[in-house]
C-alpha positions as CSV (number, residue, x, y, z in Angstrom):
1,V,0.0,0.0,0.0
2,Y,3.0,2.4,0.6
3,K,3.3,2.8,-3.2
4,L,-0.3,4.0,-3.7
5,R,-0.1,7.5,-5.3
6,A,-3.6,8.1,-6.7
7,L,-7.2,7.2,-6.2
8,S,-10.1,7.5,-8.5
9,L,-13.1,7.4,-6.2
10,D,-15.7,7.8,-8.9
11,R,-14.9,4.2,-10.1
12,F,-16.1,2.7,-6.8
13,L,-19.8,3.2,-7.1
14,S,-20.8,1.0,-4.2
15,L,-18.0,1.7,-1.8
16,G,-19.4,3.0,1.5
17,T,-16.3,3.2,3.7
18,L,-12.6,3.9,2.8
19,T,-9.8,3.5,5.2
20,L,-6.2,4.7,4.2
21,D,-3.4,4.0,6.7
22,E,0.2,4.9,6.1
23,C,-0.2,5.7,2.4
24,D,2.6,8.3,2.1
25,G,2.3,8.6,-1.7
26,I,-1.2,10.1,-1.5
27,D,-1.1,13.9,-1.5
28,T,-4.9,14.6,-2.0
29,I,-8.1,12.6,-2.1
30,P,-10.0,13.5,-5.3
31,A,-13.6,14.7,-5.1
32,G,-16.2,12.3,-6.4
33,G,-17.6,8.9,-5.6
34,T,-20.2,7.9,-3.1
35,I,-18.2,7.2,0.0
36,K,-20.0,7.8,3.3
37,K,-17.2,7.3,5.7
38,L,-13.5,8.2,5.2
39,C,-10.7,7.3,7.7
40,I,-7.2,8.5,7.0
41,G,-4.3,7.9,9.3
42,G,-0.5,8.3,9.0
43,C,-0.7,9.6,5.4
44,Y,2.3,11.9,5.6
45,G,2.1,13.2,2.1
46,L,-1.6,14.3,2.3
47,Y,-1.8,18.1,2.1
48,T,-5.4,18.9,1.1
49,L,-8.8,17.3,1.2
50,P,-11.2,18.7,-1.4
51,T,-15.0,18.7,-1.0
52,Q,-16.5,15.2,-0.8
53,S,-20.2,15.8,-1.5
54,S,-21.5,12.4,-0.2
55,L,-19.3,12.1,2.9
56,L,-21.1,11.7,6.3
57,K,-18.2,10.8,8.6
58,L,-14.5,11.9,8.4
59,Q,-11.6,10.9,10.6
60,L,-8.1,12.3,10.0
61,K,-5.2,11.3,12.2
62,D,-1.4,11.9,12.0
63,C,-1.4,13.8,8.6
64,P,1.5,16.3,9.3
65,R,1.3,18.1,5.9
66,L,-2.5,18.5,5.8
67,S,-3.3,22.2,5.6
68,V,-6.9,22.4,4.4
69,V,-10.1,20.4,4.8
70,S,-12.6,21.8,2.3
71,S,-16.3,22.2,2.8
72,M,-18.3,19.0,3.2
73,P,-22.1,19.7,2.6
74,E,-23.4,16.4,4.1
75,L,-20.8,15.7,6.8
76,D,-22.3,15.1,10.3
77,T,-19.2,13.8,12.2
78,L,-15.7,15.2,12.0
79,E,-12.6,14.0,14.0
80,I,-9.2,15.5,13.4
81,F,-6.2,14.5,15.5
82,K,-2.5,15.5,15.2
83,C,-2.5,17.5,12.0
84,P,-0.1,20.3,13.0
85,K,-0.1,22.2,9.7
86,L,-3.9,22.3,9.4
87,T,-4.9,25.9,9.1
88,A,-8.5,25.8,7.7
89,V,-11.7,23.7,7.9
90,G,-14.4,24.5,5.4
91,F,-18.2,25.0,5.8
92,M,-20.1,21.9,7.1
93,P,-23.7,22.9,7.5
94,K,-25.0,19.5,8.8
95,L,-22.2,18.9,11.3
96,Q,-23.5,17.4,14.6
97,T,-20.3,16.1,16.2
98,S,-16.8,17.4,16.0
99,N,-13.5,16.6,17.8
100,I,-10.4,18.5,16.8
101,Q,-7.2,18.0,18.8
102,H,-3.5,18.8,18.5
103,C,-3.9,21.0,15.4
104,R,-1.9,24.0,16.7
105,N,-2.0,26.1,13.5
106,L,-5.7,25.9,13.0
107,I,-6.9,29.5,12.3
108,T,-10.2,29.2,10.5
109,I,-13.2,27.0,11.1
110,D,-16.0,28.2,8.8
111,S,-19.5,28.5,10.4
112,M,-20.4,24.8,11.0
113,H,-24.1,25.5,11.5
114,D,-26.6,27.9,9.8
C-alpha cells in the first residue's frame, strides 16, 4: 500500500467506507464517488482534502502536511487529531459532532451550522 499514489473514487460506485493508513504517496483525495465514511491515518504526504459531497463521517489522524479540509455539505461527524499544519476547515452545515485535537496552527473554522 505504501506505493499508492492516486485514487479515482468515482470508479467505486458501491464503496461506503474507505480507510487509508500509512499511504505516504497520496497527497490529495480527489472529489467524487459515493463514499459515506472516510478514515485517513498516517498519510504523511496528504496536504489537502477537497470537497467530498457524499461524505457523512470523516476521521483524520497523523497527517502532518495536511493544511486544508474543504467544505463538506453532508458531513455530520468530524474527527481530526495530530494535524499540526492544518490551518482551515471549510463549511459543514450538517455537522453534529466534531472533535479536533492537536492542530496547533488551525486558524479558520467556517461556520459549522446555519
